[in-house]
Each structure stands twice: as C-alpha cells, then as structure tokens.
N, C-alpha and C positions, 0 to 999 in steps of 0.2 A: 928397751923395755927389759926389763931383768926374769930369766926364766932357771926356777931352780927345780928341784924335786920339792912340791909342798907336802907338809907337814903331816906324815904317817903314823901309826901307833908302834911306841917303841919310843927309844932313848929319855927316857926318864921324864916326859911329860903328861903324854895320854896313852894311856896301855889298854889293851883289848881285855876285857876280863867280863867271863859271861856271855849277856848278851848286850852291853854298854860298854861306854868309856867309863877310864875314871882319872881321877886328878892323883899324881902324888903329893904326899901332904909335906908343906915347907917344913923346913927348919925352922922352929921357935925365934931363932935369934937370927937368923940369915934371911928368913922369907923363901930360900931357895927350895924348889920342888926338885929334891932326889931322884938320885933312881932305886930307892930304896925304899920299902915301907910305904905301901899302895893304900889310901883312903879310899875305898870304893863307896860309890855314892848310892843312895837307898832307890832299889828297883822303882822306875816310874819317875824318881825325883825329875826336876826340870828348874831352869833358872829363867826369868824375864830375858828374851833376848829382841831389842827395838831397832827399828832404823833411825840413823842418826842422821838426819834432814836440817838443810839449811836454805832458806829462801821461801819462796812462794809455794808453800803447800800444793796449791790449786793452779799454779804454772802450766801454761800449755808446754811446753819441752820441760823432758826429765834429763839428767845427767847423773848414772852411777858411776862412781868411779871404785875400782876394784886395787887396792894398795895392800903394802904391805911396810910396816913401821919399820926392818931392817934392812929395804930395798933402797939400793943410795938411788937409783934414778927416779924412786916415790920422794926422795928428798928434796933431790931437784926439781921436781913438777911442783910440789908446794912450794920453794924457793922463789920460783918463777912464775910460771905458768896461773897457779891458781890465786893468786892476791891480784890477779888481774881480771882471772873468771870472775871472782869472792865480790870485786868492786864491780864492775861492769855490767855482770849477768844476776848475780845470787843476792844481792843486798839491793838491787834495783828491784824484785821480784819477776824478773823477767824468765828465772828454770828454778827448777826444784831441784837441789842438789844433794843428792843419799851418797856416805860414803859407805864401803862394806871393806872387812877386814880380809885379807890373804894371808894363813897361817904357813909359810916357812918352815919354821923353827919356834923351838922353844921359847927365844926372848921375843920374839912377834906377838906371843899368843898372851905373856905374862903384861907386857905393855900394853895387849887390848881388854885384856880384862881389866888391869888398873885403870884405864881412861871410862872403861865403862861402870867404874865404882858405882857412883850411885846413879846409872841412866839417866844424864842430865848433859843434854847435848850442848849444853852452851859450856860446861866442864870439857866434853868431851872433846870440840873442835880446839878449846884454847891448848888442852893439851898434848893433843896430836900435834898442834904447830911446833911447839914446845919440845916433844920428841922426834920429831925432824930435824930441828933447829939442833938438838943436843946428840943427835944419831952417832955423831962419829965417836963424844965424848964416851956414851954410855955403852956402846958396845967395843970401845978398843979393845979392853982386856981381851976379850973373848973367851973369861973365865965364866962359869955359870954363877958362882957365887957371886962374884963382882958384878958381873952385870944386873941382876937382883938387889946386888945392896943401891947401885948408880940407880937404876930404877926408883927405889923407894925414896932417897933422897931426890930423886927430881919432882915424886909427887910430892913429896910432902913441901917442896919451895911452892905449890899448885895448891895448896891446902888443905891434902888428906894429911891424918894422923895416924899413927903405927899401929893404931885400933881398926882403922879404917883398912889400912893396906893387908892387917891380918885376917881380916874376915876376908877381905878378895880373895889372897893367893891359896884360901884355903877352901874356896867353894867350889868343891867337887862338880856339882849339877851346874855351874856355870858356863865352868870350862867344857864339858859334856856337850851344853847348849850351844856353846860358841861354833865349837868346832862340828857339831850336825849342821847349824845353821849355813856356818861356811861353804861345808862341803857339798852343800845342796844348791849355794848358789852357784858355786864355780861347775857344779857341773852342769845346772841350766844352761847358764850364759858360753859355756865351753871357756873359761877362763885358764890360761895358761901361761901367763906372765903378768907382770906388773911394771906400771900402772895400766889395768885396760877401762875403758870406760863403755857404757851402755849409752847412748846417745839416742833417745825414743826406740829402746830398743835392739838396735843397732851396734856393733861391737866395733871398737874404733882402738888402737895400739895409740902409744905416747905420741905426743905430737906437739906443733909449737905452736904459742900461743894466737899467732893471726889465722892460723888450720884451724882451730879447733874453732876461734871464732866465726870465722868463715862459714865452718857449718852449722854454729848455733844462729848465725843471722839470717840464714838460708829457709832454717825451720821456723824461725819466729816471724819470716816474713818483711 
C-alpha cells in the first residue's frame, strides 16, 4: 500500500482562493495547469461527479476501491488481482464494484479529469486500465508539461479530441467538485493509503487475490 501526503492546496493545481477551490488555467498549447494565472470558478459553480460502477448495481456485496493513477501498487493491483476479480465477481454480477480516485498529486488529478471527460463509465474503466498499463511511460519524465502532453496523447488514442481535452482541463468547477468529493470520501472512510478497499463498509488494505476472493466468498455464502 502506498502512503503519501494527499494532495493539498497549492502546488499549482488547486488553490484556496476565497471560500472555494480554483483550478489554474491550462496553457492553450500544452494543456498544463501552471502555477501562475488562476481561473477562479464562479461562486456556487459545480460539476456533476458520478460514481463509476461496474457489475450488478443491485448485487448483495459492494466493493469500493480507493486508488491513485500515480500509485505503482495500484497499477500492480490492476495488472494482477483486478482482472481476476472482474472475471469472477464483477462480470458475473456477484458484486457491485465502485472505483473512487485518491489525489496524491497533480498528475493524478489531471488523469482523473480526463478519464471522467464524458462521465461515461465504459470509457472511464477502459481508460483507467490504459492509464495503469502505461503508468510508467506517462509519468516517466517527471516534468509537468511533458506529463500533460503524454496524457493528452494517451487520451487521443482512446478516442478523445483536442477539443474534448481543452474543455476538460479548463473546467475549474469540475476540478473543485472532484477534489471536494475525494476529500469527503477519504475522510468518511479513513483512507490514508492506496489501494484501499471498502467491502460492505469494512476497510481492507491491499491483498492477494486468494485472500480477496475468500472474503468475498464468505460474504456471498
């Protein structure tokens, strides 16, 4: 499990300004959210944040994953345990699987905003898989400008356009809503590291597939 300082105000992504949070305006060419020139969201502005759910919405058991797109342990989980959970429990309708983002850093927030461009769960989960598969590549430079360029390139291979990405990365209200949503979730469920899981309201740390399956089978009877 990865434990890092959860994303706080400052650092050029979300900045406390007045009573709310604002997103810095991305550069028109790079899409980067720089540390200068802030675009303040309108007072009371909001953006819809929906739960990203797979499986049977009425399943007897609910699994909530808290994860960060920049967490290597989350990438490992999605390469190994998750495909088995998906095949054996999600696609068979045995569990309701919910994915919730944790924001350790700006790249994780940018990736989340792009994944949620159209609030389409199918695109979200497909693009999330791509983000984890390519995690080392799009994070490799360590340079914010290059990271955003690489995220944009990856998103376009998944079908988004420059216009889609420009609209997403300049949406201060959406960034504010996502950040507030994440804070409320993390505080309520005492999330301090990733990946973490809430299985029918009980928190678990990262675990091997066999242990995960044992817990689920016990609840499913």
